[in-house]
C-alpha positions, 0 to 999 in steps of 0.5 A: 740131431741135437741143437746147441741151444737145447744142449746148453739148457740141459747142461745148465740143468745138469750143473744145478742138479749137481749142486754146483755153486751158483756163480760157477753155473752162471759163469759156465752158462755165459761162456757156453752162450758166447761159444754158441753165438760164435758157432751161429755165425759159422752157421752151425746149430747142432752139437755134431757139427762142432769141430776142434778147429771151430773151438780153436777159432773161437779162442782166437777170436776172443784173443783178438778182442783182448781176452787174457790167456787166463780168461781164455783158459777159463772159457776153454775149461767151460767148453771142455766141461760142456762137451764132456757132458755131451759125450757122457749123455751121448749127444755126441760120439767124439769130443772135439774139445779134448785135443784143444790145449789150454793157453799157458799163463803164469798164476799169481800167488795169493795176495797176503796182507801185511800186518800194517795193511790189515791194521790200517783196514781195521782203523779205516772201518772202525766207525762202521760197526757192521763192516768192521765186524764183517772184516774182523770175521773174514780176517779171523775165521777165513770163511768165504764171503758167500758163507759170511753173507749166509750167516744167521744170528743163530749161527753165532755162539759166543764164549761162555765160561769154559766154552769157546765161541764159534761160528757154525757154517751151514753147507752150501753150494758144494761146501761142507758144513763146519764149525770155526772157533771165534777169537776175542777180536772177532767176538768183540767186533760181533757184539759191538755190531749186534748192539747196533743191529737194526730190529728186523725179522730177518734171520740174517746176521748182517743186514742193511739199515732197512733190515734186509740181508746184506748181499755178497755184492754189498759186502764186496763193495763196502770192503773195497771202499775201505781198502781204498780209504786205508790206502791198500792197493791191488787188494780184494776181499778174498785176500782176507781169507788168503791172509788167514790161511797164511797166518795159521800155516806160518805160525805152525797150525797143522796143514790138515787142520787149516784145510779143514777149517778153510773148507778146502775140498783138497789138501793141495789147495792149502799146500800152495800157500807153503811156497809163500812161507818157505814151509815144509808140508811134513814139518808143519804137519808134525807140529800140531798133529795131536790137535787132530 
């Protein structure tokens, strides 16, 4: 007989041992905690007592509270992962989540900034050398915000002679390390920022005015502020990454190369952008196949 609370803790430990992203572990943890609270109201404390109808009732309760179908699907995904773990570890013999179907919802296409929008964003942040560099790096390299926050000063290599500038992205939370070229715009923005960077012992590339590493939440808040200042509606930080992928595919960069530079685990993740540009996967791969 295994208690749900104990199984929950072991599940979280399992996710961490598999080096899942911290944000993923946190989200799964909260989703399962919410499920366990619901089951507790039903007087169910053991993993063997949970049925498919209990899980469906949990989703129905969330629906009543105003959760969207997309949110319900994400919570069900956490639930299915949890019970799959319980079956693999032999806490249970039958998985009650298997027959529970995901609610159907329409996935919105990635938000791509127009040239007018990203120029306005640049103009709005120009007086802030640090955030201007942050925006330029995200826009010109397509790296994730977490990867940007983890950059160290020593990870930046400026062009020298015939050597091209690049960023070294360390492996983290399941994402492989890789090297990404730096173009002139990104180099200039970084040099301008580094000339004003506070004198600190921190190795982080982007730091606060007091010399501490700039956190993801700080970066996200600052960029959202400049989105508003630039008059760009319904945009998020990750849209800079979407824009980078879209730009390179639409200008003929190899699908495989874009996927590699973006750090996508699956080529299919990169392929979903093709519908936005009316591209053909085979044609795009042929254009710059020699680059690889």
